[in-house]
C-alpha positions in Angstrom: -3.3 96.4 88.8 -5.1 94.5 90.6 -3.8 90.9 91.3 -5.9 87.9 91.5 -5.7 84.2 92.5 -6.2 81.2 90.4 -8.8 80.2 92.8 -10.5 83.5 92.7 -10.3 83.8 89.0 -12.2 80.6 88.4 -14.5 81.7 91.1 -15.1 85.1 89.2 -15.3 83.1 85.6 -18.0 80.6 87.0 -20.4 83.9 88.4 -19.7 85.4 85.2 -18.1 88.3 86.5 -15.3 88.3 83.9 -16.0 90.5 81.7 -13.3 90.0 78.7 -10.1 88.2 78.9 -6.9 89.2 77.1 -3.6 86.7 76.8 -0.7 89.4 76.4 3.3 89.0 76.4 4.8 89.6 79.5 7.6 91.9 78.7 8.6 92.0 82.6 9.0 88.9 82.7 12.2 89.0 80.8 11.7 85.7 79.2 8.9 85.2 76.0 6.2 84.1 78.3 2.5 85.1 78.3 0.5 86.7 80.5 -3.7 86.8 81.0 -5.0 90.3 81.9 -8.5 90.1 83.2 -11.4 93.0 82.6 -13.6 93.0 86.1 -16.3 95.9 85.6 -13.6 99.0 85.2 -11.0 97.3 86.9 -8.2 95.6 85.3 -6.5 92.4 87.0 -3.8 89.7 86.6 -3.9 86.2 87.9 -0.4 85.7 90.5 0.7 82.9 91.6 2.0 81.6 94.9 5.6 82.4 94.4 4.8 85.1 92.0 3.0 88.5 91.3 2.0 87.4 88.2 1.6 84.0 86.6 3.2 83.3 83.0 3.3 80.7 80.6 5.9 79.6 78.7 3.1 78.6 75.7 -0.1 79.9 73.5 -1.2 76.4 74.3 -0.4 75.9 77.6 -2.8 78.9 78.6 -5.6 78.0 76.4 -5.6 74.6 78.0 -5.3 75.8 81.6 -7.8 78.8 80.0 -10.5 76.3 79.2 -10.3 74.3 82.4 -11.3 77.4 84.1 -14.5 77.9 82.3 -13.1 80.6 80.0 -14.0 79.8 76.2 -13.6 83.2 74.8 -10.2 85.3 74.7 -8.6 88.1 72.9 -5.0 87.8 72.0 -2.1 90.6 71.8 0.7 90.0 69.8 2.7 92.7 71.1 
């Protein structure tokens, strides 16, 4: 799966290139955290952080606020 930076994510959202944004648990993290999966054409990508291959959030509230500041208005939530 492709990994993109937060800056690239913001550019793609503003350009209308992101087909779908999905929030899902990040079980590979070993903690109760959430990750963002993007649908870009036929490909999927995750958001990376400066220190980790996949950026995760501890709460859905903080993730929702962050997505809103990035220009995302609609997301899909996977619980499992």
